[in-house]
N, C-alpha and C positions, 0 to 999 in steps of 0.2 A: 500712195502706191507708186513705186519708182517708174520712171518713163520706160525703162527697159523691160518691165514686167510683161510676160506673154500670158494672156488669159487662158484658162483651161479650154474655153470655146471661143476662139477669136471670131470677131465679126468679119463678114466678107469685106474685101478691100474697097469695093465700090458701093458706098452708102451715101444717102443724101437725106436732108431734112424736108419735111412737108408740113402743111397745116391740114387738119381733118375738116372735111366738109360734112360727110355723113357716111353711114354704112348703108349701102343700097341693097345688097343681097347678103346672104349668109357668109359668103367668102369674098366679098368685094367691098372696097371702100372708095369713095371719091375724095380727092385731096388736091391741094395747091402746092406744087413743087416750089421750094425756095431756091431758085437758081437763076442765073443769067442765061437766057436762051436768045438766039439771034432774032432780033425784031420784036422781042417780047419784054415786058417789064418784070422785074424781079418779084417772085412770090405770086404771080398771077397765072402761071401755066398750069392748067388743069390736067390731072392724070387719074388713072385707076390703079389700085394696088390690090394684091391678093392678101387675104388674111386666112391662115389655116386654122384659126381659133373659132370653133363652132359654138363656143359658149356665149353667154350674153355679154361678157366683158363689162359687167355691171359697174357703173360709176366711172368708167374710163372714157367713153365715147362722147366727150364734150366737143361740139363744133368749135373749131379754132385751136384745139390742142396741138401741140408740137409732136410730130411723129418722126421716127427714124426708120427709113426704108432701106432695104438692100436690093441691089439690082438683080434681076433674073439672070441665072447662069447661062441661059440660052436665048438667043434672039428669036427662036421659034416659039417661045412661050407666049401665050396670048396676052397676059398681063406683065408689064415691064418691071414691076417692083413687088416686094414682099414686105409686109408690115412686121417690124421687129420689136420696137419699143413705142410706148406712148408716154409723154411727159405729164405728170400729175402735179398740179399746184395744190399744196396742202391748205392754202388759204381759200381754195375754191374760187380763185380769180380766173375767170374764163379769158383765154387769149382770143385775139381777133386777128384776121388776116392783115390788119394794118400795123400790128405790133412789129417791132424790130427784132428779128431773130437772125442768127448767124447765117451766112450764105452756105451753099453746099460745098464742095465735097468734104466729107468728114475724114480728114487726114488723121491718122493715129497720133501724130506728134503735134497736132495743131491745138493751140489754146483757144477754147471756145467759150463765149459768154452765154451760158444757157439761162433761160428764164427760171425763176424760183421753182423748187419742187424736186421731184425724183422720177426716175424711170420705172415703168412697169413693163416687164417683158411678156409679150403676148404670143410669141411664136411657140406653138405647141409641139414643135419638133425638138425644142431645147431640152426638155426633161430626159428623153431617151438618149440623146447625144451626150448630155452631161453625165448621166448615170454611167455610161460606158467609159467616158474619159476619166471620171473620178475613180472608177473601179481600177482601170489600168494604171492610174497614178498612185494607187494605194491610199486614197484619201477617205475611204469609207470604213470606219472602225467596226461597224456592225456587219461588215462582210469579210472580216479578217479570216485568213486561212483559205478562202476560196480563190481558185486560180483560173477557172474556166468561165467564159462568158458567152452565152448563146442568145442572140437577140430574137425576138418574135418566136419564142419557143411554144410548141404545141403540147398541151396536156389533155388527152381525151379529145373532146370536141371544142376545147377552148384554146385560145392563143393569148399568151401573156407577154409582156414587154421584154422580159429577160429571165433566163435560167442561169443561176450561178452554181458551179460545181467545184468540189475540192476533195482531196484525198481524205477518206474517213469521215466526211461531213455529209449531212443529209442534203438532198437537192433543195435549192433556195430559189423560190419563184418571186419575182419582183414586178409590180405594176406601177407605172409612173403617172403622175398627175401634175398638171400645171395650175398654179394658184396665183390669182391676181386680185382677189377680193380680200380687203383688210378693213375691219371695223373695230374701232377702239383698240388698236394695236394687236388685234387678234386676226391672224390669217385664217381664212375659212374656205372650205371647198364643199360642194360645188357652188357655182354662181348661177345655176339654173337647175331645174329638176333633171336628173340624169338616170334613166333606166339602165343605161350601159354601165354606169358607175356602180349601181346597185348590184348588177349581175357580177361585176368583178369582185365585189365584197363577198358575195356568196361563194364564188369560186375559190377565193383565197381562204375563206373559213373552212371549206372542204379540204383544202390542201393541209392546213394546219391540223385539222382533226386526224388526218392520215399519218401524222408524225413527221411530215416534211416541213420546211420553213416557208413562210409566206410573208411578204411585206408590201406596204405601200410607200413609195418614194415620192413625197410631195415637194415639188420645187416651187418655193415661194419667190416669185420674180418681182419683188419690190421690198425695199429695205426698211419699211416702217412697221414691220410686224415684230412682236416680242414673244408670241406663243401661237399655238395652232389649235383649232377645234373644227369639227364638222359643222357645216352651215345648216343647222336644224331649222332656222327661220326661213330657209329657202326650200330645202328638201328634207322634211322630217323623216321620211322613210330611209333616206341615205344615212342620216345621223343615227337612227336606231340600229341599222345594220352595221354601221361603223363600230358602235359600242359593243354589239354582240360579237363582231369579228375579233376585236381586241380581247374580249373575255375568253375566246376560243383559241387564242394563241397567235393571231395575226399581229405582226409588228407594224408600227407606223413611224416613219422617219421623215418628218418635215424639216427640210433644210432651207435656210435663207440663202438666196443667191445674191451676188454682188454684180451689178450691171454698170458698165462704163462704155464709152465710145470705142474702146478697144475690144470688148467682148464680155463674156460671162464667166464668173468664177463661183466655186462652191464655197458657201459660208457655213456658219455654225448650225448645228441641229437645234431646232426650236423645241421647247417643252410643250406638252399638251396642256391646254387650259384646264383649270379645275373643273371637273365634271365632263370634260371633253372626251 
């Protein structure tokens, strides 16, 4: 990718590396910042970071894993950083705080020697933001002809991530999901039992039965996936509802995302796994 490329969703300018210590609460992790701080040794300054990912992040939270954090936009926020990416080593070699990683700031033009592996994007705000950016850039073939985009649209007692509208076209309701679980090159959702996700499937199936369009936009935020399937081994009820929803006209659009230190881009749509 050329150095001049501007990602669809650029990362904030102020990003830094850290090493994961542990997840202490649902939305908080402890980490070691990889930076030079006055009077402190590189890689030993402890900090807390916010994670908006309420899922289990199954298989990602290995102590010592390399993290990419963005700085909080306001000094008034309690936690100074937000977790954006986690580095995954496909050889399952666990990093340790003594490993030699690049120092911080992550400059967009800087050449960085990263440890082996790939990034997994765990910021759950990314799918909604990417859906809108990709729609406005005309990058979604399955939304061709639609010109209007309404985020957080209400339908009856429900609120869905987006409503697309277009001249002479039926309303198109889209719900976004973040995917970080991959097993044997198959991206899978969810990574924990999700009653909320089951509720969304029922709502989307009801929309499809009414004659309007309904879709799930799965953002697969790691590049080792080759297809997509519901994670029936984690939430069998979700998997059964997923298959029922597709049979009733709900669309599934799992897209591979490309992650870099510059930001996030929309990749190709993945096929559904056989039987998925």
